[in-house]
C-alpha positions in Angstrom: 51.6 -73.2 13.6 50.8 -74.2 17.1 47.4 -73.4 18.6 47.1 -70.5 20.9 45.6 -70.8 24.4 42.3 -69.3 23.3 42.0 -71.9 20.6 42.2 -74.9 23.0 39.6 -73.8 25.6 36.9 -76.2 24.3 39.1 -79.3 24.1 37.4 -82.3 25.8 39.9 -84.4 27.7 37.4 -86.8 29.2 37.5 -90.5 28.5 35.5 -93.6 29.4 36.8 -97.0 30.5 33.6 -98.9 30.3 31.3 -97.4 32.9 34.2 -95.5 34.5 34.3 -91.9 33.2 37.6 -90.0 33.8 38.2 -86.2 33.5 41.4 -86.9 31.4 43.4 -89.9 30.1 46.5 -89.5 32.3 47.2 -91.7 35.3 50.2 -93.2 37.0 51.2 -96.8 36.4 50.7 -99.1 39.4 53.2 -98.5 42.2 55.0 -95.6 40.4 53.4 -92.5 41.9 51.5 -92.5 45.2 50.0 -90.0 47.6 53.3 -89.5 49.3 54.3 -87.4 46.2 51.2 -85.2 46.3 53.4 -82.2 47.1 55.0 -82.5 43.7 51.8 -82.8 41.7 48.2 -81.9 42.5 46.7 -85.4 42.4 43.2 -84.1 41.8 44.3 -83.1 38.3 44.9 -86.7 37.2 42.3 -88.8 35.5 42.7 -91.6 38.1 45.1 -92.9 40.7 46.4 -96.5 40.5 47.6 -98.2 43.6 50.5 -100.5 44.0 49.4 -104.1 43.6 47.8 -105.4 46.7 48.0 -109.0 47.9 45.9 -110.7 50.6 48.9 -111.3 52.8 51.8 -108.9 53.5 54.9 -109.3 51.3 58.4 -107.8 51.7 59.4 -108.1 48.1 62.6 -109.4 46.5 66.1 -109.2 47.7 68.4 -106.3 46.9 69.5 -105.1 44.4 66.1 -104.2 43.1 66.6 -101.5 40.4 69.2 -100.6 37.9 69.5 -98.1 35.1 69.4 -99.7 31.6 70.2 -96.6 29.7 68.2 -94.6 27.1 65.6 -93.7 29.7 64.9 -97.4 30.6 65.2 -99.2 33.9 65.3 -102.9 35.0 63.5 -103.6 38.3 62.9 -106.6 40.5 61.1 -105.0 43.4 58.9 -108.1 43.9 55.7 -106.1 44.7 55.9 -105.6 48.4 52.4 -105.3 49.9 51.0 -104.4 53.3 48.3 -107.0 52.9 44.6 -106.5 52.4 43.7 -105.4 56.0 46.4 -102.7 56.3 45.8 -101.5 52.7 42.1 -101.0 53.4 42.6 -99.2 56.7 45.8 -97.3 56.2 46.8 -96.9 52.5 43.5 -96.6 50.6 42.3 -93.6 52.6 45.4 -91.7 51.6 44.5 -92.2 47.9 40.8 -91.5 48.4 41.5 -88.2 50.1 42.3 -86.5 46.8 38.9 -86.9 45.2 40.4 -88.6 42.2 39.0 -92.0 41.1 41.1 -94.7 42.7 41.9 -97.9 40.7 43.0 -100.7 43.1 45.6 -103.1 41.6 45.3 -106.6 42.9 47.5 -109.6 42.5 48.0 -113.2 43.6 50.5 -116.1 43.5 47.7 -118.5 42.8 44.4 -118.1 41.0 42.3 -118.3 44.1 44.4 -115.5 45.7 42.7 -113.0 43.4 39.3 -114.1 44.6 40.4 -113.7 48.2 41.7 -110.2 47.8 38.6 -109.2 45.9 36.4 -110.6 48.7 38.4 -108.8 51.3 38.1 -105.4 49.5 34.5 -105.8 48.6 33.2 -103.3 51.2 35.9 -100.7 50.6 35.2 -97.6 48.6 37.1 -97.2 45.3 36.3 -96.8 41.6 37.7 -99.9 39.8 40.0 -102.9 40.0 43.1 -103.4 37.9 43.9 -107.1 37.9 47.6 -107.7 37.6 47.9 -111.1 35.9 51.7 -110.7 35.4 52.3 -112.2 38.8 54.3 -115.5 38.9 51.9 -118.4 39.6 53.4 -120.6 42.3 50.8 -123.3 41.4 52.6 -123.7 38.0 56.2 -123.3 39.0 56.3 -119.5 38.7 54.9 -119.1 35.2 53.0 -115.9 34.8 49.3 -116.3 35.2 48.9 -113.8 32.3 50.8 -116.1 29.9 47.8 -118.6 29.8 44.6 -117.3 28.2 42.6 -119.9 30.2 44.0 -118.6 33.5 43.4 -115.0 32.4 39.8 -115.9 31.7 39.4 -117.7 35.1 41.0 -114.9 37.1 39.0 -112.2 35.3 35.7 -114.0 35.6 36.2 -114.6 39.3 37.1 -111.0 40.1 34.2 -109.7 37.9 31.8 -111.9 39.9 33.2 -110.4 43.1 33.6 -106.8 42.0 30.2 -105.5 43.4 29.5 -103.7 40.1 32.9 -102.0 39.8 34.6 -102.2 36.4 37.5 -104.6 36.2 40.6 -103.6 34.2 43.0 -106.5 33.4 46.7 -105.6 33.1 48.2 -107.9 30.5 51.8 -109.2 30.3 53.8 -108.5 27.1 55.7 -111.7 27.6 53.4 -113.9 25.4 53.4 -115.1 21.9 50.1 -113.4 21.1 48.6 -110.6 23.1 45.4 -111.0 21.1 44.6 -114.3 22.8 45.0 -113.0 26.4 43.2 -109.8 25.5 40.2 -111.7 24.1 40.1 -114.1 27.1 39.9 -111.1 29.4 37.2 -109.5 27.3 35.2 -112.7 27.1 35.4 -113.0 30.9 33.8 -109.6 31.5 36.7 -107.1 31.7 35.7 -103.5 31.2 39.1 -102.5 29.8 42.7 -103.7 29.4 46.0 -102.3 30.5 48.6 -103.0 27.9 51.2 -103.8 29.1 53.4 -104.7 32.0 57.2 -104.9 31.9 59.3 -107.1 29.6 61.5 -109.7 31.2 65.2 -108.7 31.0 68.6 -109.3 32.5 71.5 -107.0 33.6 75.0 -108.5 34.2 77.7 -107.4 36.6 80.8 -108.2 34.6 83.3 -108.1 37.5 81.3 -110.4 39.7 79.9 -112.5 36.8 76.5 -112.3 38.4 73.2 -110.7 37.7 72.9 -107.1 38.9 69.5 -107.7 40.4 69.1 -109.7 43.5 66.4 -111.9 41.9 68.3 -112.5 38.7 66.0 -111.2 36.0 63.7 -108.2 36.2 61.1 -106.2 34.4 62.3 -103.7 31.7 60.4 -100.4 31.6 61.0 -96.9 30.3 61.2 -95.1 27.0 63.2 -97.9 25.3 60.2 -100.2 25.2 57.8 -97.7 23.7 57.8 -99.1 20.1 57.2 -102.6 21.5 54.2 -101.5 23.6 52.8 -99.4 20.8 52.6 -102.5 18.7 50.9 -104.4 21.5 48.3 -101.7 22.0 47.6 -101.5 18.3 47.2 -105.3 18.1 45.0 -105.5 21.2 42.8 -102.7 20.2 42.0 -104.4 16.9 41.3 -107.7 18.7 38.8 -106.5 21.3 35.9 -104.0 21.6 36.8 -102.8 25.1 39.0 -99.8 25.8 42.8 -100.1 26.1 45.0 -98.3 28.7 48.5 -97.9 27.2 51.4 -98.4 29.6 55.1 -98.6 28.7 57.7 -96.1 27.6 55.5 -93.0 27.7 57.6 -90.0 28.6 56.3 -87.0 26.6 52.9 -85.5 25.5 53.8 -86.6 22.0 54.1 -90.2 23.3 50.6 -89.9 24.8 49.2 -88.8 21.5 50.9 -91.7 19.7 49.4 -94.2 22.1 46.0 -92.7 21.5 46.4 -92.9 17.8 47.5 -96.5 18.1 44.3 -97.4 19.9 44.6 -96.5 23.6 41.8 -94.6 25.3 44.0 -93.7 28.3 47.6 -94.0 29.4 49.6 -94.8 32.4 53.0 -93.1 33.2 55.7 -94.9 35.2 59.4 -94.8 34.7 59.4 -91.2 33.4 58.2 -90.0 36.7 61.3 -91.4 38.5 63.5 -88.6 37.1 60.8 -86.1 36.5 58.0 -86.3 39.1 56.1 -83.5 37.4 55.9 -85.4 34.1 52.1 -86.0 34.3 51.4 -82.4 35.2 53.3 -81.3 32.1 51.4 -83.7 29.9 48.1 -82.3 31.2 49.3 -78.8 30.5 50.3 -79.7 27.0 47.7 -82.2 25.9 45.0 -79.6 24.8 47.4 -77.9 22.5 48.7 -81.3 21.2 45.1 -82.3 20.4 44.3 -79.0 18.7 47.4 -79.1 16.6 46.3 -82.6 15.4 42.9 -81.2 14.4 41.0 -82.8 17.4 38.6 -81.2 19.9 38.2 -84.4 22.0 40.6 -87.2 23.1 38.1 -89.6 21.5 38.7 -88.0 18.1 42.3 -89.3 18.2 41.8 -92.7 19.7 42.4 -95.5 17.2 42.9 -93.2 14.2 46.1 -95.0 13.0 45.9 -95.5 9.2 47.7 -98.8 8.5 
């Protein structure tokens, strides 16, 4: 029997990511839902807003074609993270996020390790709640290999941003394209990360049979959507057992039941991405349903569900 509305009044949805306290665990994945969509969802309801990854210099992104449907609720993208650059972000983009009164997590990236330090320095005087450090960017210093694939570089980037964060918590967004997520998770924790986002997209390829060419303009792309959910659940579970800092689950989350599964596997909060492309109201629906979902599972707080997987 499902709980009635009167039975879920006292459910506590609040969560903590280190020193950052959020009213609930639901937030968009970086670049997937911005203030331009505020008419579709009251952004003040969300636990946090996560910006698209910002670089020091402006970037136009990759060549078309940038996005293709992979079936089963999944998508393959090679957007290339276009960015207005630090100055334009600070003066034009960030105020649009901040206007909603929801904690803003600024995602930062770089094509070399020192780029992360430069963007952190340039944003040091801006007002926002936390950093999310996207270490899945291709490192041009090492021939395009993801910075996040090397625990030593994850440590170096994280430590450098923490030192420049002016007291803000630093969340590190890990890549799933590694042999062991434990190693990169532990490197980020040792360097001072307050939390981890697990994970980014999986590298994939779509083929145009008639042209015998990749569908995406950049060749390979990042696979996201419901099809990767079991893979990311495993990564969240493994990372949560390897570190003592909170995990933000990201990848394949499309329903309130998915949210609950990620919490059970060890996530403290979740990010929603591809599901919002076809259903922009997805996060609002999750917030409406989450109290009942928790009550049905015998929980009065999100914290009661986190890490409760018996394995």
